[in-house]
N, C-alpha and C positions, 0 to 999 in steps of 0.2 A: 605684540602678544607673548604670553609669559612661557616659560620655560615649562612647565608643567603640562600648557596646552601642547606644546611642539611634543612632547614625550608623548603623549594621549592621541593626538592626530597621526602618529608614525608609527605608534606601536600596530603587533601583527595581534589578533586575539587569537587563539589556540582553537585549532582545530574543535567541533564535538568529537563527543568520542562514539564508537561505533557498537551498539550495542545484539549481543547472538540471541535471538529470539527459539527456543527449540519447541516446538511440538514434541511432545513425548508419543510415544508407540503408545496407540490404544485409547489416543483424545484427539477433541478437534485442537480446543483452544491453546494456547501457546504461553511459554513463560513469561517474567519481566510486563508484562500489561495489566500496567496498574491504572485505574479509573482517571482520567484528565480530561477535566475540561476546554474548552478554549472558546476563541474566535474567531475560525478561520475564514483564512480571504486565497492564500497558497498553503501548500505543504511541498518540500523541494525533501530529498534525501537521495541516497545511496544505496544501492540496497546486492546485495553479492548471495547467491547461491551456490553451496557446495553438491559435491555428487550426494547426499544427502534426501537431495530432491527429486531423484531419479524414483519413481515409486508405476508399481502395476495396479490397477484396483483390483477389490475381488470381482466383482461384476464388471464385465468389461465392457460395457455402457456409462459407467461412472469416470471412467480413465477421461472421458470430455467432461466434466464439471468441471468449474473452476472455482479454486482454493482464494480465500482470500489474504491479501500479502501487508494493506497499510492502507487508510484513510482516514473520514469523517461522518459521523452522521451531521444530518443538514435541518433546516429549515423547519429547529426547535423538537423535529420528532425523536422518535426510535429511525434505528438502521433500517430495519427493515420495511420502515415507510419513505423515510428522506436521505440518501445518503453516498455517498460516491469513494470508491476505494480503484489501487491499481490490484485487480487478481495474478493469479498465475498458475497453469499447470504441468505436467511433463504427460508430452502426446507429441508421435511423429518422432521419437526420440532428440527432441526438443523442448526446451524452456521458453515455454510460452507466457507472454503478458498482455494481459487483457485491461481494458476498462471495465468497469460492475456497476453500476449504479440501481439503486431504489430512488422511482418517483412515484409518491401519492399511491405504495404499495406493489407498484409493478415492477419486477426486476430487464435489465437490459445488459446485456454486454456485447463488447465490440473486441478484436485481435488489433493489439498493438503492435508487438513487434515481437520476436523471439532475441534471447542473450545466449550471451557464453556463458557455463558453470566457470568459478570462479575469477569471473571480471567483472568488478562493480560496474553496475549500470545506474545514469542520474534519471531518477525521476520525478515527475511534476507533476500537480493537482492543482489547476488552479478553478477558482469558484469565480464564474462572472455572473452576472444578471443574465436568468434564465439557462445558463449552461454549464457544462461542469467542460474542460479542455485537461488533456492526460498527453503528458509525456512524456515518451523514453527512448534516449538518447536523440533529442532533437527529432524522435518522429510521435506526430500527434492524432489525434481523436479526438471528436465533441461528440457529446450527449448532454440529453435537454436534462435542467435542472428543475426542483419543484419550485421554488423561490426565488427571490433578488436581494441581494443586499448580503452583509453580516448574518450571519444569526447565530444564536446559542448552538453548541456542536460538543459532544464530545470525539475520543482518539480511540481508532477502531485500529485492531493487533494481529499477527498474522492468525491465517483459522484454515484447519483443513476439514474439508469434504462438504459433503451434506447429510448425506444417510451413510457413510462410510469415515471412520476415525482413520489417522498416521498407521501405515504397517508397519512404520519402524521411526524411531527418534530423528524428526526432521531438523535443519539448523541453517537459521535466514541470518544472516549479519546487513544491521542497518545502522546508517548515518544517519541522521538528521541534520539538516544544513538552513 
């Protein structure tokens, strides 16, 4: 084995940089969301929410809407046809994370767990044949997927609301792994 090989095998790669996504007051979309295509089988990232994730919806029933955190379109289609994301909402005085999917245009969501503000949570989204596996700090749920294998996809970034916009600036720190 050459000295160059020894160095390469024993090197530690630098940790990926965290990106702060800001959803500005009055907006749905976040900053730092450039269009990115990929062929995804798995997304791993750490997310940290701060106190800006605490909000009260203008319409009380919208407090139960799921905001989108991070994920991918799937099956070579638009994200409102096939996609998988981890979603979030402030509900019952806690930050909840949910599995959030579209399969053939039908939306489905399932609660995963609640996380602590200011503490990084490890998130995984695994695309398997016919199903998605969502994990947050080792707690997992599964939802059906509309296709199998690796497909063309594009990255999906933080997004607030459905019919309401962010009531104030919301900062979300994500570190891709």
